[in-house]
C-alpha positions in Angstrom: 0.3 0.0 0.2 1.3 3.3 -1.0 -0.2 6.6 0.4 -0.1 10.1 0.1 -0.5 12.0 3.1 -0.7 15.9 4.2 0.1 16.8 7.4 0.2 20.4 9.4 3.6 20.4 10.6 4.0 22.2 14.4 6.0 25.1 14.6 7.9 23.3 17.5 8.5 19.9 14.4 9.1 22.5 11.3 11.8 24.2 13.7 13.8 21.0 14.7 13.6 19.7 11.1 15.3 22.9 10.1 17.9 23.1 12.7 18.7 19.2 12.2 18.5 19.1 8.6 15.8 16.7 9.0 13.2 15.8 6.1 10.0 15.4 7.8 9.3 12.6 5.1 12.2 10.6 5.8 11.6 11.0 9.5 7.7 10.2 9.0 8.9 7.1 6.5 11.8 5.7 8.9 8.6 5.6 11.6 6.3 4.3 9.9 8.8 1.7 9.2 9.2 0.8 12.6 5.5 0.6 13.9 5.7 -3.5 14.5 4.3 -5.8 17.0 6.3 -8.3 16.1 9.4 -6.4 16.2 8.1 -5.0 19.7 7.2 -7.9 21.5 10.3 -9.6 20.2 12.9 -6.8 21.1 11.9 -6.2 24.5 15.3 -4.1 25.0 15.1 -2.9 21.2 15.6 1.1 21.3 13.8 1.0 18.1 10.4 0.6 20.2 9.3 3.6 20.3 7.0 4.0 17.0 5.0 1.1 18.5 4.8 2.7 21.5 3.4 6.1 20.2 1.0 4.3 18.3 -0.5 2.2 21.2 -0.7 5.1 23.2 -2.5 6.6 20.5 -4.8 3.6 20.4 -5.5 4.7 23.9 -6.4 7.6 23.8 -9.2 6.4 21.0 -11.9 6.2 23.6 -14.6 3.9 24.0 -15.4 2.8 20.4 -11.8 1.5 20.3 -12.7 -0.5 23.3 -15.4 -2.4 21.4 -12.9 -3.4 18.8 -10.3 -4.3 21.1 -12.0 -7.2 22.4 -12.2 -8.1 18.8 -7.8 -8.1 19.1 -7.5 -9.0 22.4 -6.8 -13.1 21.1 -4.9 -11.9 18.2 -2.9 -9.9 20.5 -2.6 -12.5 23.2 -1.3 -15.4 20.7 0.9 -12.7 19.1 2.5 -12.9 22.2 2.8 -16.1 23.2 4.5 -17.0 19.7 7.2 -14.6 20.1 7.9 -15.3 24.0 7.6 -19.4 23.4 10.5 -18.4 20.7 12.3 -15.9 23.0 12.1 -18.6 25.8 15.1 -20.2 24.2 17.4 -17.4 23.9 17.5 -13.6 22.6 19.5 -15.2 19.5 16.2 -16.1 18.4 14.5 -12.6 17.9 14.4 -13.0 14.1 12.5 -16.3 14.4 10.3 -14.5 16.8 9.7 -12.0 14.8 8.8 -14.1 11.9 6.3 -16.3 13.7 4.8 -12.8 15.2 4.2 -11.5 11.3 2.5 -15.0 10.6 -0.3 -14.1 13.1 -0.3 -10.9 12.3 -1.3 -11.5 8.6 -3.6 -13.9 10.2 -4.9 -11.6 12.4 -5.5 -8.9 9.4 -7.1 -11.2 7.0 -9.6 -12.6 9.7 -10.6 -8.7 10.8 -10.7 -7.4 6.9 -12.9 -10.6 6.2 -15.2 -9.7 9.1 -15.2 -5.8 8.3 -16.0 -7.0 4.4 -19.4 -8.6 5.9 
């Protein structure tokens, strides 16, 4: 999926980008690339978890509408965590395998939710 997005940057964001010679498009692309439940669960000490934490914080701020859908997502989130943690029980060297296993759950989750929404 490719998309064009229009944002209204804050003055603070614009100034920081100017000061540090950061291209907003590059920064936002890197952020998007790092939002990942499989990575989040398989790299508990990873410093690239911040994008996913921000995503989770955003979900938490969505209120009651989001609470209704969360019940639908919880079984998959539990399965994702269990699959990833199972691979990590044998040591941190299996983080890549844990992330791959987590992505399989994510694809099943996505397929099921999209099918239900299509009904």
